[in-house]
DRENZATI-708862 format. One record per atom (N, C-alpha, C): residue number from 1; residue in one letter; chain; atom name; x, y, z. Coordinates in pm, whole numbers, m for minus. Layout:
BEGIN
+-----+------+------+------+--------+--------+--------+
! pos ! code ! unit ! site !      x !      y !      z !
+-----+------+------+------+--------+--------+--------+
! NUM !    A !    A !   CA !      X !      Y !      Z !
...
+-----+------+------+------+--------+--------+--------+
***
This chain:
BEGIN
+-----+------+------+------+--------+--------+--------+
! pos ! code ! unit ! site !      x !      y !      z !
+-----+------+------+------+--------+--------+--------+
!   1 !    X !    A !    N !  m2279 !  m1022 !   m420 !
!   1 !    X !    A !   CA !  m2212 !   m911 !   m485 !
!   1 !    X !    A !    C !  m2160 !   m816 !   m378 !
!   2 !    X !    A !    N !  m2049 !   m750 !   m407 !
!   2 !    X !    A !   CA !  m1986 !   m659 !   m313 !
!   2 !    X !    A !    C !  m2071 !   m534 !   m291 !
!   3 !    X !    A !    N !  m2067 !   m484 !   m170 !
!   3 !    X !    A !   CA !  m2124 !   m354 !   m140 !
!   3 !    X !    A !    C !  m2034 !   m251 !   m207 !
!   4 !    X !    A !    N !  m2090 !   m155 !   m277 !
!   4 !    X !    A !   CA !  m2011 !    m58 !   m352 !
!   4 !    X !    A !    C !  m1973 !     65 !   m271 !
!   5 !    X !    A !    N !  m2006 !     68 !   m141 !
!   5 !    X !    A !   CA !  m1967 !    181 !    m58 !
!   5 !    X !    A !    C !  m1816 !    177 !    m34 !
!   6 !    X !    A !    N !  m1763 !    289 !     12 !
!   6 !    X !    A !   CA !  m1620 !    295 !     40 !
!   6 !    X !    A !    C !  m1585 !    202 !    155 !
!   7 !    X !    A !    N !  m1467 !    148 !    148 !
!   7 !    X !    A !   CA !  m1417 !     63 !    255 !
!   7 !    X !    A !    C !  m1371 !    149 !    371 !
!   8 !    X !    A !    N !  m1373 !     91 !    490 !
!   8 !    X !    A !   CA !  m1324 !    158 !    610 !
!   8 !    X !    A !    C !  m1255 !     55 !    699 !
!   9 !    X !    A !    N !  m1197 !    102 !    806 !
!   9 !    X !    A !   CA !  m1128 !     12 !    899 !
!   9 !    X !    A !    C !  m1224 !    m89 !    963 !
!  10 !    X !    A !    N !  m1353 !    m56 !    966 !
!  10 !    X !    A !   CA !  m1449 !   m148 !   1027 !
!  10 !    X !    A !    C !  m1512 !   m244 !    925 !
!  11 !    X !    A !    N !  m1481 !   m225 !    796 !
!  11 !    X !    A !   CA !  m1535 !   m315 !    693 !
!  11 !    X !    A !    C !  m1475 !   m454 !    709 !
!  12 !    X !    A !    N !  m1557 !   m555 !    684 !
!  12 !    X !    A !   CA !  m1510 !   m693 !    684 !
!  12 !    X !    A !    C !  m1492 !   m735 !    540 !
!  13 !    X !    A !    N !  m1376 !   m791 !    509 !
!  13 !    X !    A !   CA !  m1341 !   m824 !    371 !
!  13 !    X !    A !    C !  m1302 !   m971 !    363 !
!  14 !    X !    A !    N !  m1322 !  m1029 !    247 !
!  14 !    X !    A !   CA !  m1283 !  m1169 !    224 !
!  14 !    X !    A !    C !  m1258 !  m1188 !     75 !
!  15 !    X !    A !    N !  m1175 !  m1283 !     43 !
!  15 !    X !    A !   CA !  m1151 !  m1317 !    m97 !
!  15 !    X !    A !    C !  m1279 !  m1373 !   m158 !
!  16 !    X !    A !    N !  m1302 !  m1347 !   m286 !
!  16 !    X !    A !   CA !  m1416 !  m1406 !   m355 !
!  16 !    X !    A !    C !  m1388 !  m1553 !   m384 !
!  17 !    X !    A !    N !  m1494 !  m1632 !   m387 !
!  17 !    X !    A !   CA !  m1480 !  m1775 !   m411 !
!  17 !    X !    A !    C !  m1431 !  m1807 !   m551 !
!  18 !    X !    A !    N !  m1463 !  m1723 !   m649 !
!  18 !    X !    A !   CA !  m1428 !  m1751 !   m787 !
!  18 !    X !    A !    C !  m1289 !  m1703 !   m826 !
!  19 !    X !    A !    N !  m1195 !  m1712 !   m733 !
!  19 !    X !    A !   CA !  m1059 !  m1664 !   m758 !
!  19 !    X !    A !    C !   m962 !  m1781 !   m749 !
!  20 !    X !    A !    N !   m874 !  m1789 !   m849 !
!  20 !    X !    A !   CA !   m767 !  m1887 !   m848 !
!  20 !    X !    A !    C !   m639 !  m1811 !   m822 !
!  21 !    X !    A !    N !   m553 !  m1868 !   m741 !
!  21 !    X !    A !   CA !   m429 !  m1800 !   m707 !
!  21 !    X !    A !    C !   m309 !  m1893 !   m719 !
!  22 !    X !    A !    N !   m195 !  m1833 !   m739 !
!  22 !    X !    A !   CA !    m68 !  m1906 !   m741 !
!  22 !    X !    A !    C !     37 !  m1817 !   m679 !
!  23 !    X !    A !    N !    134 !  m1878 !   m613 !
!  23 !    X !    A !   CA !    245 !  m1802 !   m557 !
!  23 !    X !    A !    C !    368 !  m1828 !   m642 !
!  24 !    X !    A !    N !    428 !  m1720 !   m689 !
!  24 !    X !    A !   CA !    548 !  m1728 !   m773 !
!  24 !    X !    A !    C !    652 !  m1635 !   m714 !
!  25 !    X !    A !    N !    766 !  m1690 !   m672 !
!  25 !    X !    A !   CA !    873 !  m1609 !   m612 !
!  25 !    X !    A !    C !    822 !  m1521 !   m499 !
!  26 !    X !    A !    N !    746 !  m1579 !   m407 !
!  26 !    X !    A !   CA !    692 !  m1510 !   m289 !
!  26 !    X !    A !    C !    593 !  m1399 !   m322 !
!  27 !    X !    A !    N !    538 !  m1401 !   m442 !
!  27 !    X !    A !   CA !    436 !  m1305 !   m479 !
!  27 !    X !    A !    C !    313 !  m1379 !   m531 !
!  28 !    X !    A !    N !    196 !  m1331 !   m495 !
!  28 !    X !    A !   CA !     71 !  m1395 !   m534 !
!  28 !    X !    A !    C !     22 !  m1336 !   m666 !
!  29 !    X !    A !    N !    m25 !  m1426 !   m753 !
!  29 !    X !    A !   CA !    m97 !  m1388 !   m873 !
!  29 !    X !    A !    C !   m238 !  m1443 !   m855 !
!  30 !    X !    A !    N !   m338 !  m1355 !   m859 !
!  30 !    X !    A !   CA !   m478 !  m1395 !   m840 !
!  30 !    X !    A !    C !   m555 !  m1368 !   m968 !
!  31 !    X !    A !    N !   m639 !  m1464 !  m1006 !
!  31 !    X !    A !   CA !   m717 !  m1452 !  m1129 !
!  31 !    X !    A !    C !   m864 !  m1476 !  m1097 !
!  32 !    X !    A !    N !   m949 !  m1383 !  m1140 !
!  32 !    X !    A !   CA !  m1093 !  m1399 !  m1130 !
!  32 !    X !    A !    C !  m1133 !  m1489 !  m1246 !
!  33 !    X !    A !    N !  m1177 !  m1612 !  m1219 !
!  33 !    X !    A !   CA !  m1205 !  m1707 !  m1327 !
!  33 !    X !    A !    C !  m1328 !  m1669 !  m1409 !
!  34 !    X !    A !    N !  m1416 !  m1588 !  m1354 !
!  34 !    X !    A !   CA !  m1535 !  m1546 !  m1428 !
!  34 !    X !    A !    C !  m1502 !  m1438 !  m1531 !
!  35 !    X !    A !    N !  m1415 !  m1344 !  m1493 !
!  35 !    X !    A !   CA !  m1385 !  m1230 !  m1581 !
!  35 !    X !    A !    C !  m1251 !  m1243 !  m1652 !
!  36 !    X !    A !    N !  m1163 !  m1328 !  m1599 !
!  36 !    X !    A !   CA !  m1029 !  m1339 !  m1654 !
!  36 !    X !    A !    C !   m936 !  m1232 !  m1602 !
!  37 !    X !    A !    N !   m984 !  m1144 !  m1513 !
!  37 !    X !    A !   CA !   m899 !  m1040 !  m1455 !
!  37 !    X !    A !    C !   m788 !  m1104 !  m1374 !
!  38 !    X !    A !    N !   m666 !  m1058 !  m1398 !
!  38 !    X !    A !   CA !   m548 !  m1111 !  m1330 !
!  38 !    X !    A !    C !   m481 !   m996 !  m1255 !
!  39 !    X !    A !    N !   m436 !  m1024 !  m1134 !
!  39 !    X !    A !   CA !   m374 !   m921 !  m1052 !
!  39 !    X !    A !    C !   m251 !   m978 !   m985 !
!  40 !    X !    A !    N !   m136 !   m913 !  m1003 !
!  40 !    X !    A !   CA !    m12 !   m956 !   m937 !
!  40 !    X !    A !    C !     10 !   m873 !   m812 !
!  41 !    X !    A !    N !     49 !   m938 !   m705 !
!  41 !    X !    A !   CA !     69 !   m871 !   m577 !
!  41 !    X !    A !    C !    216 !   m881 !   m535 !
!  42 !    X !    A !    N !    273 !   m769 !   m491 !
!  42 !    X !    A !   CA !    409 !   m770 !   m439 !
!  42 !    X !    A !    C !    410 !   m842 !   m304 !
!  43 !    X !    A !    N !    527 !   m857 !   m240 !
!  43 !    X !    A !   CA !    529 !   m933 !   m113 !
!  43 !    X !    A !    C !    436 !   m880 !     m5 !
!  44 !    X !    A !    N !    423 !   m749 !     10 !
!  44 !    X !    A !   CA !    332 !   m696 !    112 !
!  44 !    X !    A !    C !    187 !   m719 !     70 !
!  45 !    X !    A !    N !    156 !   m697 !    m57 !
!  45 !    X !    A !   CA !     22 !   m727 !   m106 !
!  45 !    X !    A !    C !    m11 !   m874 !    m90 !
!  46 !    X !    A !    N !     88 !   m960 !   m110 !
!  46 !    X !    A !   CA !     68 !  m1104 !    m92 !
!  46 !    X !    A !    C !     40 !  m1137 !     54 !
!  47 !    X !    A !    N !    105 !  m1065 !    146 !
!  47 !    X !    A !   CA !     78 !  m1085 !    289 !
!  47 !    X !    A !    C !    m65 !  m1046 !    320 !
!  48 !    X !    A !    N !   m110 !   m934 !    264 !
!  48 !    X !    A !   CA !   m249 !   m891 !    283 !
!  48 !    X !    A !    C !   m343 !   m998 !    229 !
!  49 !    X !    A !    N !   m313 !  m1051 !    111 !
!  49 !    X !    A !   CA !   m395 !  m1155 !     49 !
!  49 !    X !    A !    C !   m408 !  m1275 !    144 !
!  50 !    X !    A !    N !   m296 !  m1314 !    206 !
!  50 !    X !    A !   CA !   m300 !  m1426 !    300 !
!  50 !    X !    A !    C !   m383 !  m1394 !    423 !
!  51 !    X !    A !    N !   m378 !  m1268 !    468 !
!  51 !    X !    A !   CA !   m454 !  m1229 !    586 !
!  51 !    X !    A !    C !   m605 !  m1227 !    561 !
!  52 !    X !    A !    N !   m647 !  m1214 !    435 !
!  52 !    X !    A !   CA !   m791 !  m1208 !    406 !
!  52 !    X !    A !    C !   m845 !  m1341 !    353 !
!  53 !    X !    A !    N !   m776 !  m1450 !    382 !
!  53 !    X !    A !   CA !   m823 !  m1582 !    339 !
!  53 !    X !    A !    C !   m958 !  m1615 !    402 !
!  54 !    X !    A !    N !   m980 !  m1568 !    523 !
!  54 !    X !    A !   CA !  m1108 !  m1582 !    593 !
!  54 !    X !    A !    C !  m1159 !  m1440 !    619 !
!  55 !    X !    A !    N !  m1289 !  m1422 !    637 !
!  55 !    X !    A !   CA !  m1341 !  m1288 !    663 !
!  55 !    X !    A !    C !  m1268 !  m1222 !    780 !
!  56 !    X !    A !    N !  m1227 !  m1097 !    759 !
!  56 !    X !    A !   CA !  m1152 !  m1024 !    860 !
!  56 !    X !    A !    C !  m1181 !   m875 !    846 !
!  57 !    X !    A !    N !  m1182 !   m805 !    960 !
!  57 !    X !    A !   CA !  m1196 !   m660 !    956 !
!  57 !    X !    A !    C !  m1068 !   m599 !    901 !
!  58 !    X !    A !    N !  m1081 !   m496 !    820 !
!  58 !    X !    A !   CA !   m965 !   m431 !    761 !
!  58 !    X !    A !    C !   m875 !   m374 !    871 !
!  59 !    X !    A !    N !   m932 !   m326 !    979 !
!  59 !    X !    A !   CA !   m852 !   m277 !   1091 !
!  59 !    X !    A !    C !   m761 !   m384 !   1148 !
!  60 !    X !    A !    N !   m809 !   m508 !   1150 !
!  60 !    X !    A !   CA !   m726 !   m619 !   1200 !
!  60 !    X !    A !    C !   m613 !   m651 !   1103 !
!  61 !    X !    A !    N !   m638 !   m637 !    973 !
!  61 !    X !    A !   CA !   m532 !   m656 !    873 !
!  61 !    X !    A !    C !   m424 !   m552 !    897 !
!  62 !    X !    A !    N !   m464 !   m427 !    916 !
!  62 !    X !    A !   CA !   m366 !   m320 !    939 !
!  62 !    X !    A !    C !   m289 !   m343 !   1068 !
!  63 !    X !    A !    N !   m356 !   m387 !   1172 !
!  63 !    X !    A !   CA !   m288 !   m413 !   1300 !
!  63 !    X !    A !    C !   m180 !   m519 !   1281 !
!  64 !    X !    A !    N !   m210 !   m624 !   1205 !
!  64 !    X !    A !   CA !   m110 !   m729 !   1180 !
!  64 !    X !    A !    C !      9 !   m673 !   1102 !
!  65 !    X !    A !    N !    m19 !   m593 !   1000 !
!  65 !    X !    A !   CA !     89 !   m537 !    919 !
!  65 !    X !    A !    C !    175 !   m440 !    999 !
!  66 !    X !    A !    N !    114 !   m358 !   1083 !
!  66 !    X !    A !   CA !    189 !   m263 !   1165 !
!  66 !    X !    A !    C !    282 !   m336 !   1260 !
!  67 !    X !    A !    N !    238 !   m453 !   1310 !
!  67 !    X !    A !   CA !    323 !   m530 !   1401 !
!  67 !    X !    A !    C !    435 !   m602 !   1327 !
!  68 !    X !    A !    N !    418 !   m627 !   1197 !
!  68 !    X !    A !   CA !    517 !   m702 !   1119 !
!  68 !    X !    A !    C !    614 !   m614 !   1042 !
!  69 !    X !    A !    N !    571 !   m494 !   1005 !
!  69 !    X !    A !   CA !    651 !   m405 !    920 !
!  69 !    X !    A !    C !    669 !   m271 !    990 !
!  70 !    X !    A !    N !    773 !   m200 !    952 !
!  70 !    X !    A !   CA !    794 !    m65 !   1006 !
!  70 !    X !    A !    C !    715 !     32 !    919 !
!  71 !    X !    A !    N !    591 !     54 !    959 !
!  71 !    X !    A !   CA !    502 !    141 !    883 !
!  71 !    X !    A !    C !    416 !    221 !    981 !
!  72 !    X !    A !    N !    394 !    346 !    948 !
!  72 !    X !    A !   CA !    309 !    431 !   1030 !
!  72 !    X !    A !    C !    163 !    388 !   1012 !
!  73 !    X !    A !    N !     84 !    390 !   1119 !
!  73 !    X !    A !   CA !    m56 !    347 !   1108 !
!  73 !    X !    A !    C !   m134 !    417 !    997 !
!  74 !    X !    A !    N !   m122 !    549 !    985 !
!  74 !    X !    A !   CA !   m198 !    621 !    883 !
!  74 !    X !    A !    C !   m159 !    580 !    742 !
!  75 !    X !    A !    N !    m29 !    561 !    721 !
!  75 !    X !    A !   CA !     21 !    517 !    590 !
!  75 !    X !    A !    C !    m29 !    377 !    560 !
!  76 !    X !    A !    N !    m23 !    290 !    658 !
!  76 !    X !    A !   CA !    m69 !    152 !    641 !
!  76 !    X !    A !    C !   m217 !    150 !    605 !
!  77 !    X !    A !    N !   m297 !    222 !    680 !
!  77 !    X !    A !   CA !   m442 !    223 !    656 !
!  77 !    X !    A !    C !   m472 !    273 !    515 !
!  78 !    X !    A !    N !   m409 !    382 !    475 !
!  78 !    X !    A !   CA !   m433 !    440 !    342 !
!  78 !    X !    A !    C !   m397 !    341 !    232 !
!  79 !    X !    A !    N !   m280 !    276 !    244 !
!  79 !    X !    A !   CA !   m235 !    186 !    140 !
!  79 !    X !    A !    C !   m315 !     55 !    136 !
!  80 !    X !    A !    N !   m353 !      5 !    253 !
!  80 !    X !    A !   CA !   m434 !   m118 !    258 !
!  80 !    X !    A !    C !   m572 !    m90 !    197 !
!  81 !    X !    A !    N !   m634 !     22 !    235 !
!  81 !    X !    A !   CA !   m764 !     55 !    178 !
!  81 !    X !    A !    C !   m756 !     71 !     27 !
!  82 !    X !    A !    N !   m651 !    135 !    m21 !
!  82 !    X !    A !   CA !   m634 !    155 !   m165 !
!  82 !    X !    A !    C !   m621 !     21 !   m238 !
!  83 !    X !    A !    N !   m536 !    m68 !   m185 !
!  83 !    X !    A !   CA !   m519 !   m200 !   m247 !
!  83 !    X !    A !    C !   m650 !   m278 !   m246 !
!  84 !    X !    A !    N !   m719 !   m280 !   m134 !
!  84 !    X !    A !   CA !   m843 !   m357 !   m125 !
!  84 !    X !    A !    C !   m951 !   m301 !   m216 !
!  85 !    X !    A !    N !   m955 !   m169 !   m233 !
!  85 !    X !    A !   CA !  m1050 !   m109 !   m329 !
!  85 !    X !    A !    C !  m1017 !   m157 !   m471 !
!  86 !    X !    A !    N !   m888 !   m163 !   m505 !
!  86 !    X !    A !   CA !   m848 !   m212 !   m638 !
!  86 !    X !    A !    C !   m886 !   m358 !   m656 !
!  87 !    X !    A !    N !   m860 !   m439 !   m554 !
!  87 !    X !    A !   CA !   m893 !   m582 !   m563 !
!  87 !    X !    A !    C !  m1044 !   m602 !   m574 !
!  88 !    X !    A !    N !  m1120 !   m519 !   m504 !
!  88 !    X !    A !   CA !  m1266 !   m529 !   m512 !
!  88 !    X !    A !    C !  m1314 !   m490 !   m651 !
!  89 !    X !    A !    N !  m1254 !   m386 !   m710 !
!  89 !    X !    A !   CA !  m1290 !   m344 !   m845 !
!  89 !    X !    A !    C !  m1259 !   m452 !   m948 !
!  90 !    X !    A !    N !  m1157 !   m533 !   m921 !
!  90 !    X !    A !   CA !  m1120 !   m643 !  m1010 !
!  90 !    X !    A !    C !  m1204 !   m768 !   m986 !
!  91 !    X !    A !    N !  m1290 !   m764 !   m885 !
!  91 !    X !    A !   CA !  m1376 !   m880 !   m854 !
!  91 !    X !    A !    C !  m1303 !   m989 !   m778 !
!  92 !    X !    A !    N !  m1197 !   m952 !   m705 !
!  92 !    X !    A !   CA !  m1117 !  m1052 !   m634 !
!  92 !    X !    A !    C !  m1152 !  m1063 !   m486 !
!  93 !    X !    A !    N !  m1212 !   m958 !   m430 !
!  93 !    X !    A !   CA !  m1254 !   m958 !   m289 !
!  93 !    X !    A !    C !  m1393 !   m897 !   m278 !
!  94 !    X !    A !    N !  m1459 !   m926 !   m168 !
!  94 !    X !    A !   CA !  m1591 !   m871 !   m139 !
!  94 !    X !    A !    C !  m1597 !   m826 !      6 !
!  95 !    X !    A !    N !  m1689 !   m733 !     31 !
!  95 !    X !    A !   CA !  m1716 !   m695 !    170 !
!  95 !    X !    A !    C !  m1835 !   m774 !    220 !
!  96 !    X !    A !    N !  m1837 !   m796 !    348 !
!  96 !    X !    A !   CA !  m1949 !   m863 !    413 !
!  96 !    X !    A !    C !  m2029 !   m757 !    487 !
!  97 !    X !    A !    N !  m2158 !   m779 !    503 !
!  97 !    X !    A !   CA !  m2241 !   m681 !    576 !
!  97 !    X !    A !    C !  m2189 !   m662 !    718 !
!  98 !    X !    A !    N !  m2192 !   m536 !    763 !
!  98 !    X !    A !   CA !  m2149 !   m510 !    902 !
!  98 !    X !    A !    C !  m2258 !   m555 !    996 !
!  99 !    X !    A !    N !  m2215 !   m603 !   1110 !
!  99 !    X !    A !   CA !  m2310 !   m655 !   1209 !
!  99 !    X !    A !    C !  m2342 !   m553 !   1314 !
+-----+------+------+------+--------+--------+--------+
***
């Protein structure tokens, strides 16, 4: 089960195993098969989804996005954290214990 504390740049995140996904027109649709929760991701959200296929620190996700898109670091961090909090609330991603 996910840790319910707030996410941070040092949090490690990964997709939950019970999620089915499909890509439609360069956008990911992810479904939690246990709850039936469905979440559609725009192209940037879909890129984030691809970056979290394996456990990764949120700071590393932001670093990749900053290098790929014209986005200010603070804006990127705020929006990535917000999206990942939403995905966690939907049961689509989990945090791993910090080491």
